[in-house]
Backbone as CSV, one residue per row, in Angstrom:
resi,resn,N_x,N_y,N_z,CA_x,CA_y,CA_z,C_x,C_y,C_z
1,UNK,-151.095,32.204,50.724,-150.920,30.293,50.986,-151.537,29.697,49.880
2,UNK,-151.020,29.266,48.595,-151.638,28.629,47.721,-152.304,27.506,47.888
3,UNK,-153.588,27.191,47.266,-154.599,26.278,47.634,-154.359,24.782,46.502
4,UNK,-153.813,23.803,46.927,-153.757,22.534,45.787,-155.030,22.076,45.493
5,UNK,-155.128,20.904,44.957,-156.307,19.894,44.867,-155.473,18.980,44.019
6,UNK,-156.639,17.763,44.015,-156.228,16.458,43.255,-157.589,15.902,43.577
7,UNK,-157.673,15.875,42.368,-159.194,15.333,41.132,-158.871,13.666,40.993
8,UNK,-159.563,13.406,42.249,-159.774,11.515,41.901,-160.120,11.310,41.117
9,UNK,-161.029,12.014,39.960,-161.823,11.202,38.663,-160.735,11.050,37.772
10,UNK,-159.844,11.769,37.658,-158.605,11.769,36.771,-157.564,10.607,37.182
11,UNK,-157.666,9.881,37.711,-156.959,8.736,38.165,-157.938,7.389,37.662
12,UNK,-156.933,6.448,37.277,-157.927,5.157,37.117,-158.771,4.525,38.107
13,UNK,-159.487,3.902,37.523,-160.670,3.656,39.304,-161.285,2.524,38.614
14,UNK,-161.923,1.506,39.500,-162.837,0.686,39.268,-164.076,1.471,39.576
15,UNK,-164.459,2.240,40.461,-165.078,3.046,41.290,-165.290,4.347,40.602
16,UNK,-164.864,4.929,39.522,-165.098,6.045,38.884,-165.603,7.052,39.811
17,UNK,-164.717,7.264,40.766,-164.718,7.870,42.078,-164.897,9.749,41.469
18,UNK,-165.904,10.322,41.689,-165.871,11.736,41.470,-165.305,12.877,42.305
19,UNK,-164.699,12.467,43.494,-163.806,13.191,44.316,-162.659,14.129,44.178
20,UNK,-162.546,15.548,44.849,-162.071,16.690,45.018,-161.363,17.291,45.640
21,UNK,-160.226,16.963,45.963,-159.960,17.767,47.277,-159.201,18.547,47.311
22,UNK,-159.333,19.724,47.882,-158.830,21.166,48.017,-158.028,21.763,49.345
23,UNK,-157.339,22.648,49.008,-156.908,22.933,50.484,-155.395,23.364,50.544
24,UNK,-154.225,23.042,51.616,-153.439,23.280,51.733,-152.733,21.928,51.197
25,UNK,-150.910,22.019,50.904,-150.898,20.928,49.947,-150.795,19.663,51.301
26,UNK,-150.400,20.058,52.333,-150.578,18.782,53.660,-151.730,18.613,53.835
27,UNK,-152.667,19.266,53.643,-154.433,18.908,54.140,-154.974,17.873,53.054
28,UNK,-154.660,18.452,51.371,-154.420,17.559,50.415,-154.378,16.663,50.802
29,UNK,-153.055,16.409,51.184,-151.836,15.144,50.550,-153.072,13.932,52.301
30,UNK,-152.975,14.844,53.111,-153.656,13.827,54.450,-154.912,13.079,54.116
31,UNK,-155.698,14.040,53.633,-157.037,13.507,53.150,-157.158,12.359,51.604
32,UNK,-156.067,13.072,50.886,-156.225,12.141,49.883,-155.640,10.451,50.307
33,UNK,-154.751,10.538,51.071,-154.250,9.014,51.328,-155.088,8.798,52.011
34,UNK,-156.024,9.458,52.978,-156.946,8.500,53.738,-158.050,8.016,52.924
35,UNK,-158.333,8.646,51.839,-159.543,8.567,51.008,-159.339,7.088,49.728
36,UNK,-157.864,6.951,49.729,-157.306,5.889,48.769,-156.915,4.060,49.418
37,UNK,-156.799,4.994,50.748,-156.972,3.918,51.418,-157.901,2.809,51.913
38,UNK,-159.207,3.873,52.153,-160.529,3.291,52.647,-161.513,2.979,52.012
39,UNK,-160.836,4.105,50.066,-162.263,3.787,49.336,-161.606,3.308,48.322
40,UNK,-160.483,2.934,47.985,-159.915,2.371,47.067,-158.831,1.421,47.707
41,UNK,-158.658,0.888,48.485,-158.167,-0.353,48.879,-156.369,-0.009,48.896
42,UNK,-155.661,0.880,48.972,-154.009,1.109,48.934,-153.660,0.832,49.782
43,UNK,-152.254,0.562,50.145,-152.237,0.174,51.237,-150.901,0.627,52.240
44,UNK,-150.210,0.990,51.552,-148.757,1.612,51.751,-148.896,2.971,51.918
45,UNK,-148.808,3.621,52.872,-149.122,5.405,52.961,-148.057,5.938,52.244
46,UNK,-146.879,5.298,52.830,-145.697,5.990,53.005,-145.185,6.427,50.797
47,UNK,-145.328,5.341,50.512,-145.099,5.121,49.197,-146.310,6.234,48.409
48,UNK,-147.843,5.981,48.898,-148.949,6.147,48.439,-148.895,7.996,48.505
49,UNK,-148.186,8.390,49.482,-148.536,10.269,49.517,-146.881,10.360,48.626
50,UNK,-146.231,10.126,48.319,-145.245,10.234,47.309,-145.901,10.915,45.999
51,UNK,-146.796,9.388,45.827,-147.329,9.471,44.227,-148.210,10.059,44.428
52,UNK,-148.923,10.357,45.416,-150.169,11.508,45.190,-149.474,13.355,45.237
53,UNK,-148.093,13.476,45.734,-147.570,14.724,45.763,-147.553,14.797,44.287
54,UNK,-147.437,13.907,43.759,-146.904,14.192,42.038,-147.710,14.906,41.813
55,UNK,-149.402,14.514,41.663,-150.473,14.659,41.114,-151.514,15.881,41.568
56,UNK,-150.574,16.731,42.744,-151.056,17.757,43.062,-151.313,18.670,41.983
57,UNK,-152.180,19.820,41.696,-152.826,20.425,41.055,-152.545,22.088,41.795
58,UNK,-152.118,22.876,40.952,-152.648,24.563,41.736,-154.505,24.408,41.560
59,UNK,-155.004,24.827,42.882,-156.335,24.591,42.856,-156.503,26.671,42.074
60,UNK,-157.539,26.825,41.448,-158.049,28.240,40.883,-158.300,28.783,42.264
61,UNK,-158.337,29.869,42.069,-158.026,31.013,43.214,-159.798,31.503,43.272
62,UNK,-160.273,31.571,44.675,-161.676,31.589,45.204,-161.624,32.750,45.877
63,UNK,-162.416,33.813,45.743,-162.748,35.010,46.241,-163.836,34.937,47.291
64,UNK,-162.951,35.694,48.103,-164.375,35.547,49.777,-165.246,36.541,49.783
65,UNK,-166.287,35.818,49.965,-167.451,36.886,50.017,-167.174,37.933,51.466
66,UNK,-167.769,38.440,50.931,-167.197,39.818,52.287,-168.851,40.198,52.887
67,UNK,-168.759,40.050,54.062,-170.061,40.577,55.033,-170.766,42.340,54.572
């Protein structure tokens, strides 16, 4: 499964947010919508989700640590 990310610092914001969210596409979108509503005052979760989907990026691969 490929990981996705959204970097809030790449979006215009009065708060100069530095949050980056990574995970599966649905995890990232779920948390990004919540963040945008609670932190940035966005109101329409359905339209917001469509807009955020366009901003998803592929996350760099992370190698798992082995025990």
